[in-house]
N, C-alpha and C positions, 0 to 999 in steps of 0.2 A: 508657431516659432514664439510668440509672445506667452502662450500657455507653458512651452517647455521652459522658458525663463523663469516663469513665475514658480513652476514646480521646483526648479532646481534652488530659487531663492528660499522657497519654504522648508526644502531639506537642510540647506546650510543653516537656517536659523534653527531648526529642531536640533540638528548636530551641536550647534553651539551652546544651546540650552542644557542639551545632555552632559556635555563637557564641563560647562560652568558647575552643574550639580554634582558631577562626579569629582571634580577639583576641590569644590567646597567640603564634600564628604571626607577627601583625603586629608584635608587640613584640620578638620573637625576631629577626626578619628585617629589620623596618622601623626598628628603633631607637626606637619610639614609647616613652616613658617613662611616660605618663598611661593609667592604667586606663579612664577615662571615655572618652578619646578613642578608645582601642583598641576599646571595646565599640561605639562609634557607627559607627566606620569597618568594623568586622565586619558590623554591621547592615546598613548601607548596600550593602555588597559581596554579601552574602548575601540582600538583598531582604526582610529580616524586619523588620518595624515596630510590632510589639506589645510593649508595655513587659513583660507577663508572661514574655516570651522572654529579656529581657535577664538574663545571669547576673550574679552578684553577684561583687565583686572577687576573693574568695576563691576561688571557682570557676575564675576566669581564672589566678590565680597557682598554683593546682594544675595546670591544664592546662599553663602555662608550664613548671614543673617537669618535667612528663612530656615536653613537647615537647624541652627541653635534653637529658633522659636518653636520648631516642630519637635525635635528630638531632646533637647536639654531642658527646656522649660524651665520649672521652678530652680533647679539647681545652677542653671545658668544665669539666671536673674540675680540669684543670692550672691554667687561668685564673683559677678561684675559689680554687684553694689559693695562688697567687701573691698574690692580692688579701687574703687572710686574714692570710698571713704579714706582708705590709705593714702590715695593721691592726694587728697584734700589736706591730709595732715602733712605731707611731704611738700606741698606747694607752700604751706604756711612756715614750714621749717626753712625752706630755701628762699623765702620772700627776699633776702638782700639781693638776690640774682635775677629778679623779674622773671620766676618760672612761670612755664606753660606746660600743660599735660597734653601729650599727642598720642596717635596710635590707636590700637585696638581697645585699651580701656575706656578711651573716650568716645569712639563711634560705636562702641557696642559689640565687637566680635572677638573681644577678649575671652580665651578659654581657660581652664585650669593651670596651663603652663605659661600664660602669657606674662611678660614683666610688666612693670608700670614705666611707661616711657615717658621722660620728662626732657625739655629743653631748658637750659639755664644760660642767662646771658651775662658776659663780663669781657672787657676788652683786657683784662689780666687773666692770662690763660692758666696762671698757677694759683689764682684766687679761690677756685673751688676745691681744688686738692688740698690746700691749706685749710679750708673750712672744715673738709671731712676728717682732716687729722686732728683739729682742734676738737672737735667732738667725737673723737676715738670710734671714728666708722672705718672699719677697713674696707676698702675698695680695689677692685681690679681695674688696672688701666687698659684700655683699647684705644682704637680710634675709628673714625667712621667718615666715609666720603658722602657729602650731601651736595646736591645741585642747589645753589644759592639762588640761582636765577636761569634764564635760557641761555645765558653766556658764560657764568662762571661756576665752577665746583670747587669744593674746599674738603681739606681732610681735617676733621675736627675730633678734639679728645673728647673721651667717653669714658665714665666710670660706672662699674657695676658693682652692685652690693646688696645684702640681703638684709631685710628688717620685717618685722610682723609676720615671718613664714613666707614673705614674698621677694622676688627680686625687682630692684628697681635699676634701670638703665638710663643714665643721663648724658645727653650730649651737651657740650658747652660751646656755645656761639656768640660771635662778636655781639655787641650791643645794638648795632644798627639792624641785625636781623629781626629785632621787635617790630621793625616797621613791615617788613614783610617775610612771611615765613618760607623756609626752604620748600623746595618742589617736592611734591608726593611722587615716589616711584609708582604709585597706582595709576594716577591719571595725570601726571606731569602739572597740576595746579598747585598753588601754595597749600601746604598742610593745613588740615583743620586743626586748631588748637584751642585751650580753654585757659584762662588764668583761675586763680583762686575764687574770684566772685563768681565767675560764670560756672565753675564746676559746682559751687554750693548752690547755685540757682537750679542746674540739672537735677542734683540730688534731691532738692525740695520739691521740683515738678514730678519727679518719679515717685516720691513718698505720695504726693497728692493723688497721682493716678493710681497707684497701688491702693490707697485708701479707698477711693471711688469704685475700683474693681471688686475690693471686698465686700462694700456695702452692696453693690448691685448683686453680687453673687449670695450674700446673706438674704437680701430682699427676694431673690429669685429661688 
């Protein structure tokens, strides 16, 4: 009996792994942005329909990172760095609004279609619109529902615009959201975010790591 249960658990684990990798491939190659959609499409492709085999979002994100490292390599690293450098300039530009970088550009899973996602903070909801107007930046207005904490959700203004051949997606949050980030749809924990200083530090660390890798390569 125990052996049969163990065997079933191993099979479920193996299915989850296969589903996570297939969902990651669909996200990387098919431009699917939504974890849930990628998961369901992968399940239908592989003919796996039991809920226990569905991987968690975090497992898909890990598989996506692995996929990009294996198959995208240099081009992925270069594209990610371009986006992070553009994000650093945007954080400096939006400095009056205590900006933070979030999402795939920060966590390293961004691809060639990923926007640069920023959170700006202001209790005057029109302040960002006025700021964009003053700087003659045409932006499209949208809205996004975020879970501020376990009890509260909020519909927040979003501005989307293009600069440096990239798309910037900016959500305006109340000032007290600086104390705790909204919850991530991936794992229900506060979103990872970086200030301008933290992003500059990340870029510097990457540069050092890249330099060391080149030196090792040259020596080998």
